[in-house]
N, C-alpha and C positions, 0 to 999 in steps of 0.2 A: 692268664694265658699269654705266653710270649708270641708276639707278632713276628712272622717270618720276614726276613729281609727280601727286598724285591730286586730282581735282575731283569734288565732289558737286553735282548739279544737281537742284533741285526740279522737279516737273512743273507743277502747277496755278498759273497766272498767271505762269509762267516759260517752260516749253516749250509749254504748252497755254493757250489764250486762254479761260479759264473765264468771265471777265467777259462777253466777246462771246457766249458760249453763253447766259448768264443774260439779257442784254439781248435777244437774239433770241427766247428762250423766253417771256419775259414779254410781249413785244410780240404774239407769236403766240397765246399761251394766255389772256392777260388784257387785251390791247389797251392795255398799259401802256408808255409811252415813257420809258425811263430813259436819260438822256444822260450819257455818260462825263464830260463837262466839269463836271457837277453832283455828281460823286462825290468830288471832291478831298478826301482825308483821311477818307473814309467807307467802311464796308463796304457791299457791295451790299444786304444785308438792311435797312440803315437807309434805303434809298431806296424801300422798299415801303410802300404805304398800310396802315393798320391792319388792314383786312380780309384782307390777304395776308401779314401777318406770320407767319413760320414755314413758309410754303410752300416757300421755298428749301431747307430741310432735307428736306422731303418729296421734292423733285425729286432731290437728290443721293443719296438712298438708293434710288431707283429703278434697276433693271437697265437699262443702256444709256445712262444719263446721261453717263458719262464716255467713251463710245465714239466720239462724233462731234464732240468739241470741236475747234474750229479750231487749227491749228498757229500759234505765234507767228511772225511774219515773220522770215526769215533764220535761224531757230533750227536748222533742219536742216543748212544749209550750215556754219554756225559750229561746231555741236556735232560735225559730221563732221571738221572741221579740228582742233578741240580734241582729238578722239579720236586723231588721228595724233601729237600732241605730248604729251598727258597720258593718264593712266589715268582715264577718265571713268566715273562711276557715277551712275545715276539714282536718286534717293532721294525716295520719296513716302510720306506718312502715309496710305497707302491703307487701313490697318486701321480707320480711323474709319468708313469707309463700306464695309461688307463686299461689297456688289455691285459696287464699283469695281474690285476686283482683277482680274477677267477683262477688263473693259472697258479698264483702263489697260494691261494687258499686251498685249492685241490692238492697241491704239492705238500703243503703242511699236513693236511689230513692223511695223506698217504704215508709220509715218512715220519711224522711226529704226532700220531693219533692221540697221544696222552696230553697234548696241549689243547685246553679247552678254547672254543671260539671266543670266550670272554677274555682270553688272554692274548689275542692276536690284534695288533693295532697297525692298520694301514693308514698312513698319514702323509703329509708333506714334510713339514719341519718336525723333527723328533724331539719334541718337548715332553719329557718324561719325568714322573715323580717316582724314581726308583733309587736304590742304594748303590747298585753296580750296573754299569753299562758296557757291553761288549759290542764293539763296532770296528769297521776297517777304515772309516772315514772320520778324520779328526774334526771336520766341520760340525759333525753331530755332537761333539763334546762341548761346543762353544758356550752354551748356557747351562751346562750340567755341572753340578757341584759335588757329586758322589764319586765313587771309585771308577776310574776310567781304564778299561782294558782295551788296548789297541790290538785287534786281531791282524796278524801279518798278512799282507797281500803285496804283490809286486809293486803297486803304486806307492805304498807307504813305507818301504824298506829304508828310506833315507831319513825318516822322522824318528827322533830319539827322545822326545820330550814326554813320553807317556809310558806307563807300565805296559809291556808288550807280552802277547802270547802268540806263539808260532803255530799251535795246533790245539786240538781239543784235550789231549792228555795234559798239556800245560795248564789249561783252564781247570781241569779236575785237580791237578796238584795244588793250585792256588786257592780253590774255592770249596773243595770237598774234604 
């Protein structure tokens, strides 16, 4: 019997459109218009005026913040197809924000019900034994020896040292 290759997939800014959530939240709560095209190579926090610096950390620590984040386009379809061909694990550094654990688990059950609880890993450091790792943060690739797919996000657009995917259709084109 052939063993399936394993894939680890990050949640925030890969499966879940956290940037869209922040843009919507700051427009609603602070009447601040942050444009995605102005974020090229920058973290969202760097887009905030001085009086709002640090508020993004406050928001991510609130219960419910991670519960209603929009799903990345095509991610459900492609991850479901990947799950047929590979052993898929969702890996999220959820321990950084303790209130995110329940939110993220409920979000996954709602939007990706085909991913078993046995294949969801909430952790601090993402030390994973997989063949392919899809993440938006290169720090998570530090001790990883397999195939690294950098999922494009505004903050990483100036990084050119990794195999890049801009969307889930590109993931499908490379892996399915």
